[in-house]
C-alpha positions as CSV (number, residue, x, y, z in Angstrom):
1,M,0.0,-0.2,0.0
2,T,1.5,3.3,-0.8
3,K,2.0,5.7,1.9
4,P,0.5,8.9,1.7
5,A,2.3,12.2,0.8
6,S,3.2,14.5,3.7
7,P,0.9,17.5,3.7
8,I,2.4,20.7,2.7
9,R,1.9,23.8,4.8
10,R,2.6,27.5,4.2
11,R,3.5,30.2,6.0
12,L,5.6,33.6,5.8
13,A,9.0,33.5,6.8
14,A,12.5,35.2,6.7
15,I,14.5,32.7,4.9
16,F,18.4,33.0,5.1
17,C,20.7,30.9,2.1
18,A,24.1,30.4,2.6
19,D,26.7,28.8,0.6
20,V,30.5,28.8,0.2
21,A,32.1,30.9,-2.5
22,A,34.5,29.0,-5.0
23,Y,33.8,25.7,-3.0
24,A,35.0,23.5,-6.3
25,R,38.2,25.3,-6.6
26,L,38.8,25.0,-2.5
27,M,38.0,21.3,-2.9
28,S,40.8,20.6,-6.0
29,I,43.4,22.4,-3.7
30,D,42.8,20.4,-0.6
31,E,39.8,18.5,-0.2
32,T,40.3,17.2,3.1
33,G,41.8,20.5,4.8
34,T,38.3,22.2,3.1
35,L,36.1,19.9,4.8
36,Y,37.7,20.0,7.9
37,L,37.3,24.0,7.9
38,L,33.8,23.7,6.2
39,N,32.7,21.4,9.1
40,A,34.1,24.3,11.7
41,H,32.5,27.0,10.0
42,N,29.0,25.2,9.8
43,E,29.1,24.6,13.9
44,V,29.3,28.4,13.9
45,L,26.4,28.6,11.4
46,N,24.5,26.1,13.2
47,R,25.1,27.5,16.7
48,Q,24.3,31.4,15.6
49,I,20.6,30.4,13.7
50,T,19.4,28.5,16.9
51,Q,20.8,31.6,19.1
52,H,19.0,34.0,16.7
53,N,15.5,32.2,17.2
54,G,16.1,30.4,13.5
55,R,15.7,26.9,12.2
56,T,17.8,25.2,9.6
57,A,15.8,23.5,7.1
58,N,17.5,22.4,4.1
59,T,21.6,21.4,3.8
60,A,22.9,20.2,0.9
61,G,26.9,20.2,0.5
62,D,28.3,23.3,1.2
63,S,25.0,25.1,1.4
64,I,22.3,25.6,4.2
65,V,18.8,27.3,4.0
66,A,17.5,28.7,7.3
67,E,14.0,30.2,8.4
68,F,13.6,33.0,11.1
69,P,10.5,34.3,12.6
70,S,11.9,38.0,11.7
71,A,14.0,39.5,9.1
72,V,15.8,41.3,12.0
73,D,16.7,38.1,13.4
74,A,17.8,36.5,10.0
75,V,20.0,39.8,8.9
76,R,21.6,39.8,12.8
77,C,22.4,35.8,12.6
78,A,24.1,36.8,9.2
79,L,25.9,39.2,10.6
80,D,27.5,37.6,13.0
81,V,27.8,34.6,11.0
82,Q,30.0,36.7,8.8
83,E,32.1,38.2,11.7
84,R,32.9,35.4,13.4
85,I,33.8,33.5,10.2
86,A,36.5,36.6,9.1
87,A,37.8,35.8,12.8
88,V,38.5,32.5,12.4
89,N,39.9,32.9,8.6
90,E,42.5,35.2,10.2
91,D,45.1,32.7,10.5
92,V,44.2,30.4,7.4
93,P,46.1,31.2,4.0
94,Q,44.2,33.6,1.8
95,E,43.7,30.6,-0.8
96,R,42.4,27.9,1.6
97,R,39.6,30.4,3.2
98,V,36.1,29.1,3.6
99,V,34.0,32.0,3.0
100,F,30.3,32.2,2.9
101,R,27.8,34.6,0.5
102,I,24.5,34.8,2.4
103,G,21.3,36.1,1.0
104,V,18.2,36.9,3.2
105,H,14.6,37.3,1.8
106,V,10.9,37.5,3.4
107,G,8.1,35.9,1.6
108,E,5.7,32.8,1.9
109,V,7.5,29.3,2.0
110,M,5.7,25.9,1.8
111,I,7.0,23.2,4.3
112,R,7.0,19.3,3.8
113,N,8.9,17.0,6.4
114,G,10.7,20.1,7.6
115,D,12.3,21.2,4.4
116,I,11.0,24.3,2.7
117,F,10.9,25.4,-0.4
118,G,8.9,27.7,-3.0
119,D,9.3,31.0,-4.7
120,G,10.5,32.9,-1.0
121,V,13.7,30.4,-1.3
122,N,14.1,30.9,-4.4
123,I,14.7,34.6,-4.2
124,A,16.6,34.0,-1.0
125,A,19.2,31.6,-3.2
126,R,19.1,34.1,-6.0
127,M,20.0,37.1,-3.1
128,E,22.8,34.9,-1.9
129,K,24.2,34.2,-5.6
130,L,24.2,38.1,-5.4
131,A,26.1,38.6,-2.6
132,Q,30.0,39.0,-2.7
133,P,32.2,36.6,-0.7
134,G,31.6,37.3,3.2
135,L,28.8,39.8,2.5
136,I,25.4,39.7,3.3
137,C,22.4,40.4,-0.1
138,L,18.9,41.3,1.1
139,S,15.8,41.4,-1.3
140,G,13.8,44.7,-1.0
141,T,11.1,43.1,0.9
142,A,13.8,41.8,3.8
143,H,15.2,45.6,3.4
144,E,11.7,47.3,4.2
145,Y,11.7,45.3,7.7
146,V,15.4,45.9,8.9
147,R,16.5,49.5,7.3
148,R,14.8,50.9,10.3
149,V,15.7,48.7,12.9
150,L,19.4,47.8,11.9
151,P,21.0,51.5,11.1
152,L,23.9,49.5,8.3
153,N,25.4,50.8,5.2
154,Y,23.1,49.5,2.3
155,D,24.1,49.3,-1.2
156,D,21.4,49.5,-3.5
157,L,22.1,46.8,-6.5
158,G,19.0,47.6,-8.3
159,P,16.3,45.8,-9.7
160,Q,17.2,41.8,-10.2
161,V,15.7,39.4,-12.5
162,I,14.7,36.0,-11.0
163,K,14.0,32.9,-12.9
164,N,10.4,32.1,-13.4
165,L,9.3,35.5,-11.8
166,S,7.7,38.1,-13.9
167,T,8.9,41.2,-11.6
168,A,12.5,42.3,-10.6
169,I,13.3,42.1,-7.3
170,Q,15.2,44.9,-5.5
171,A,18.6,43.8,-4.1
172,Y,20.6,45.5,-1.6
173,M,24.3,44.8,-0.1
174,I,25.4,44.8,3.3
175,H,28.8,44.6,5.1
176,P,29.5,43.1,8.5
177,S,31.3,44.9,11.2
178,T,35.3,45.3,10.7
179,S,35.9,44.8,13.9
180,V,38.2,42.2,15.0
181,L,36.3,39.6,17.4
182,S,39.0,37.3,18.1
183,R,41.7,38.5,20.3
184,T,45.1,38.8,17.8
185,L,47.7,36.4,19.2
186,P,50.5,38.7,20.6
187,P,53.9,38.6,18.8
188,V,55.8,37.5,22.1
189,H,53.3,34.3,22.3
190,R,53.5,34.0,18.1
191,H,57.3,33.8,18.5
192,N,57.5,31.7,21.4
193,E,57.6,28.1,21.2
194,F,56.6,27.6,25.2
195,N,54.0,30.2,25.2
196,L,52.2,28.6,21.9
197,G,52.5,25.3,23.5
198,R,50.7,26.6,26.7
199,R,48.0,28.3,24.9
200,F,47.8,25.5,22.4
201,D,47.2,22.9,25.4
202,R,44.8,25.2,27.1
203,V,42.8,25.1,23.4
204,L,42.6,21.3,23.8
205,T,42.1,20.8,27.4
206,T,38.6,23.4,27.1
207,E,37.9,21.3,23.9
208,L,37.8,17.9,25.7
209,T,36.3,19.0,28.7
210,E,33.3,19.5,26.8
211,I,33.3,15.9,26.2
212,T,34.7,14.3,29.3
213,K,33.3,16.3,32.1
214,P,29.4,15.1,31.4
215,E,31.0,11.6,31.6
216,R,32.7,12.3,34.8
217,L,36.1,11.5,33.3
218,T,39.5,13.7,33.4
219,V,41.2,14.9,29.7
220,V,43.7,11.8,30.0
221,D,40.9,8.9,30.5
222,P,40.4,8.8,26.7
223,A,43.9,8.2,26.1
224,I,43.5,5.1,28.8
225,F,40.5,4.1,27.0
226,A,42.6,4.3,23.9
227,S,46.0,2.4,24.7
228,L,43.6,-0.5,26.3
229,H,41.9,-0.7,23.2
230,D,44.6,-1.1,21.1
231,A,46.7,-3.2,23.8
232,P,44.6,-4.8,25.9
233,G,46.2,-7.0,28.5
234,I,49.0,-4.4,29.3
235,T,50.7,-3.3,33.2
236,E,50.6,-0.1,34.5
237,R,53.7,0.6,34.0
238,R,53.4,-0.1,30.0
239,L,50.1,2.2,30.2
240,A,52.1,5.0,31.4
241,E,54.8,4.7,28.7
242,R,51.8,4.7,26.2
243,I,50.0,7.8,27.0
244,G,53.1,10.0,28.7
245,C,52.3,10.2,32.3
246,D,54.2,9.4,35.3
247,L,53.4,6.1,36.7
248,A,51.8,7.4,40.1
249,I,49.3,9.4,38.4
250,V,48.7,6.3,36.0
251,Q,48.1,4.3,39.1
252,R,45.8,7.0,40.4
253,M,43.7,6.9,37.3
254,V,43.6,3.3,37.0
255,K,42.1,3.0,40.3
256,H,39.7,5.2,39.8
257,L,38.4,4.0,36.4
258,E,38.4,0.4,38.0
259,H,36.1,1.7,40.8
260,R,33.8,2.6,38.0
261,E,33.9,-1.0,36.6
262,L,35.0,0.9,33.2
263,I,38.4,-1.2,33.1
264,C,39.5,-4.3,35.0
265,R,42.8,-6.2,36.0
266,S,43.5,-9.8,35.7
267,P,46.0,-11.0,38.5
268,G,49.3,-11.9,37.5
269,A,50.8,-15.6,37.9
270,G,54.0,-15.4,40.4
271,K,56.1,-12.4,40.4
272,H,54.4,-11.4,36.9
273,P,52.3,-8.0,37.3
274,R,48.7,-7.3,36.8
275,L,47.3,-6.6,33.3
276,F,44.7,-4.2,32.5
277,S,42.0,-4.1,29.8
278,L,38.7,-2.7,29.3
279,T,35.3,-3.8,30.4
280,P,32.0,-4.2,28.2
281,A,31.4,-0.7,29.6
282,G,34.7,0.8,29.2
283,L,34.4,-0.3,25.5
284,E,30.8,0.8,25.2
285,L,32.2,4.3,26.3
286,Y,35.2,4.7,24.4
287,T,33.3,3.6,21.0
288,R,30.9,6.3,22.2
289,L,33.5,9.0,23.0
290,H,36.1,8.3,20.0
291,P,34.2,10.0,17.3
292,A,33.6,13.0,19.8
293,I,37.3,13.5,20.1
294,L,37.9,12.9,16.6
295,A,35.7,15.6,15.4
296,V,37.5,17.9,18.5
297,R,40.9,17.3,16.7
298,D,39.4,18.2,13.1
299,R,37.7,21.3,14.8
300,V,41.0,22.5,16.8
301,M,43.1,21.8,13.8
302,A,40.4,23.3,11.1
303,T,42.6,26.1,9.8
304,L,45.5,23.8,9.0
305,S,45.7,22.1,5.0
306,E,46.4,18.7,5.4
307,Q,49.7,18.5,4.6
308,E,50.3,21.0,7.5
309,R,48.7,18.7,10.3
310,A,50.9,15.9,8.7
311,S,53.8,18.3,9.0
312,L,52.7,19.7,12.6
313,Q,52.3,15.8,13.8
314,E,55.7,14.7,12.5
315,M,57.3,17.9,14.1
316,L,55.9,17.4,17.2
317,G,56.5,13.4,17.5
318,R,60.1,14.2,16.8
319,V,60.5,16.8,19.4
320,I,58.5,14.7,21.9
321,S,60.7,11.7,21.2
322,A,63.9,13.5,21.4
323,N,63.4,14.7,24.8
324,E,61.6,11.6,26.6
325,A,64.8,9.7,25.2
326,R,67.1,12.7,26.8
327,R,65.0,12.1,30.1
328,A,65.2,8.4,30.1
329,S,69.3,8.5,29.6
330,H,69.4,10.6,32.8
């Protein structure tokens, strides 16, 4: 029996369309690095859409369509998105920057299964195509709603022809603020490896804490899970070597995780030390957290190309190995 089609509803909405400028060129230069950076920018987009009372309706590749209850909300969201992405792009080479164009229109939309479509969406998409990279283009209708509330500089682009519409649509371009949202890294830190290392550690710790704290874990616990997952049945001393921690610290952490029944020990025979492995509950937790931890890594490293990431990992590995070997020889 054929399932009946979902009903179509209609309503008035502010429509927000965004896509990446020169996406095909960026993918041809560095496909993996572009996807890392796009995912990081999409987090900014989704967070700002929610904070401005919007709803993401349609997504496809590098494009997002969202609806808002008011044009002011949609334009404020667009301004915040462009300013935050510009701040992230400050440290990205010009040829690799993932930059969005955004269009906003107010009109009637049709909704089915959460997706929106119709002339209102088509006009917003046309406004987005007119926007220069990093800027926002409004239809005349959206401009009428926001021009008194948001005192911005609006560039009149004149009437624009829209496919399948008999009447041209007036368009206006607006520019986000030129103020820098990010805290520029001071030169004394940029050229000092110790300061860079300290700040980098703080970035990683902050990101990982968001994942580990709800599970009542420390930021080092996932490294224990990963080591026991890759090499089950190892000693505490070997575990400490694998994760790069002092044995006394690892013994305390192991005791805590064992108490929570996330890892278990098998008694050694005679003088043989006890061996540690993940319990089924520990394996389930690691399996659940692992994708989130990989996402943190990609988000933190999003401004680097794939080649730059590989070079960074290789250089850090050399520094760590040389210094750990030096300490072991003393």
